[in-house]
N, C-alpha and C positions, 0 to 999 in steps of 0.2 A: 915340050916346054923347056925354055932356056933358063938355066939356073944362074947365069952370069948376067949382070946388067949391061945394057948397050948404050951407045951414045944417044940413041932415040929416047931411051928410058931417062937418061940424064936431062935431055931437053925438056921432057914433060915435067920432071921434078923442078927444073929451074923456072918453068912457066909459073908454077904455083909459088915458089919461094920468092921469085922476082916480084910478083904481084903483091906479096905481103911485105916487100921492102927488106927482105933478109939478104944480107951480104953472102955471096957464094963462098967466100973464105971462111964463113962461120959454119959450113956444112961438112959433115963427114958421112959419106954414103957407102955402105958396105958393098963390096963388089959382088958378093953372092946374095941370092934371094933366100929368104926363110919365112915360112908361115908362122904367124899371120901377118907379118910386117909390123914395123914399129917406128915410133918417133919419140925421142927423149933428149933431155939435156945431158950431155956427157961431160967428160973431163975438159978442163980449160974452157968451159962455156960453149963448146961446140954442140951443134945439134946433130944427133946421130940418127940416121935414117936407114932402116932396113926394108927393102921392098919385099912384098909377098911373093911367094913362089907359085901358088896355084890360082890366085886371083888376078885377072888381067889388070895391068897398071892403070888403064883408063878408068876401070871401075873403082880402083883404090884411091885415086887422086882426091876425091872429096873427103875421104878419111884423112889423108895427109893434111889437107887444108884445115879441117876441123881440129886435128891434134895440134897443129902449129898455132891456131888461134887460142886453144886452151893454154898453151905455154906463153901467151901474151903477145903474139904477133898478129898484125893486121887490124 
């Protein structure tokens, strides 16, 4: 399992955030993965995203979308 995010990972994240109308400049995505993964509002209004290490990203994307919606997006 790869513990560093890839360009393919970023593409999948952007698919979700673009669909919700979130500006890519408003995102801060950690380069390393860490369980269980998280989404939160960080400093300077940025959305901080940490991808999960052991859950396949494809399986976690619905969680990402739900958490972003809870924060008022979409």
